[in-house]
Phi, psi and omega in degrees: 000135180283136178273161182304138182282163178296155186293152174282165185296340181293338181281337181221067189296330180292340181281349188239015176288147180286326181274117181303148186264135177231139179279148178277182179291138187276129180275149177301141178287134177284118179302337181278349181284126183294144176280147172302114187290145175262149176280143176297130181283121187290149177281334175196148181231130176295125189286161170282130181245145181279130176275129180290136172226161187274332185227145180290130178286162181222166181119172187285349178285351190247139170251149185232148177214166168291145169274121180263147180248104184191219178248127175286126180226155174244124179254119189248116178247127175229094185057238182271000184265112184239130173238137182247119190235131177289169182286354175256009173092009185268147183279112181245021188302319184296341184273342185231068183298328178294321176294316181300315179295326177294321181296318176301334184269357177294142185277064180203148178280316181226133178199157172232115178252151175246138189187185179236130174274123189227159158243131185263145180275185186292341178266359179083019177266153182277140182239102183293325180296314178299320178297320184288325174300315185297325176277356182083028177090182182296124181075013184295163185252358181288158172259138185260091185294333183278344182288143177230158173263120173266101184283128180230000173203167183224122186248338175222133186216116169057051176087006189226130174285113193245017179294342171283350174286159178290158178306317184295322180283323174295320177302318182295319175296317181295323181288335174286335180271319176238100184299150183300339178263005183301142174235173180101212190281339172233122186235161180268128170287114195288145171274139187246129180270148174137181178275145187304312181302315180290324178294321179291323179299312181296323177295326175289321176295333178272003177070030177278166182293323180158203176223159174247134177244134182232138181288133190290324188247047179233151175284175178277122180238129175298150176094190182247074187263000177095000172296328174244140173227154181234143180235119184264138176281326176239134177290119181220120180219166177270138174225143183281133172283122180248358180167187173203156180257129187286148169206134182285345184262353181266157176300130177075358185075016179262102182279324185197127178275145182252136195236151176220145174246182183249151170204125181051044176076000180246161179266142173220143184289127178243022177103203182214174178226135184237004181233148171135305185293136170274178185303316179295314183292326187288320178294318178293320178293320175305315181302312180293319182291328176296346177275349186247009187302131177234164181284325188235152173290151186275352176234170178276114181269349180076316175217147186290150184259134182288140180050040181262137173249128188255149183227161170291141185277076178246344180259124179258121179262138170275118187235130172271142174207165185268314191197188179242138175283169179300329182264017173085031179246153176296137180244131181059052188270155177217136182278130177258332181149173181266138176279138175286134182302326174302343180272006184048052187299134181269149178253136184306127179262119175284140171282137184229000000 
């Protein structure tokens, strides 16, 4: 996949003049002249969320990036005071020391960056399981020194709220703050040039999570309004765990997790998943499930499951799957991990 080319000389004309620029004598400031006002710095901003679509949009109105699989974060910098906030508004500063130190080193006094905390594999792909292990699992207390922020938007910059600027203009400011060759705790989520369908095909061939397409000429809007869309190479969604089937041969004694999706405000059973957790994560998962045991299933299973333990639907599992069966069950499903409640995890909504 081709990375975005460097800016043309027209974007920074003063840096390409043959005649060196010199400033004149500085005049005393007129005390009657009003100072340029600063915008109040928000304590938290509800993030813009990508709307899922089946096919990548194409055309000159769209910008494209890789879809990263991690935790959505907002990094708020006020001089040396840095806070790392989840999309649900929870403070996770202590969990990402590498990101915090990188934010302190940014060449700006105040800024709010939007991005995804990730751990990358040897091929440069985001690995959600590795990120969870670095943090000590769902709700873990460890600090993830290996995690970095893939920054993809800038909402506040040098005393000014820039959410009203177009996507392209915010992107230009972000690239000036986090260069494309930046390494360490904060890196730039590269923009990719090309047509949407070709970029998506290349992402699939490289084993990536998917791509994000953003409208070029729109401001930053909180919520899922369609200004950003996502196209996934591999189907991966959040489902509620409603129970598990016991097995003496499986890690943690969990033979198969039972899952539910939402439809019209109700829960509906969508089958189960029996592959994914390793020994350590399965033991931790079993410990959490055993605290949520109930006598009856919270959804209609049509027939009773043998050796099943039912639980309150409070844990959201991230599940990869290939397709749906004709009776509305997940096909070739695999467990990726539990989503942290501070991340405001979404539960898959069935079309009805």
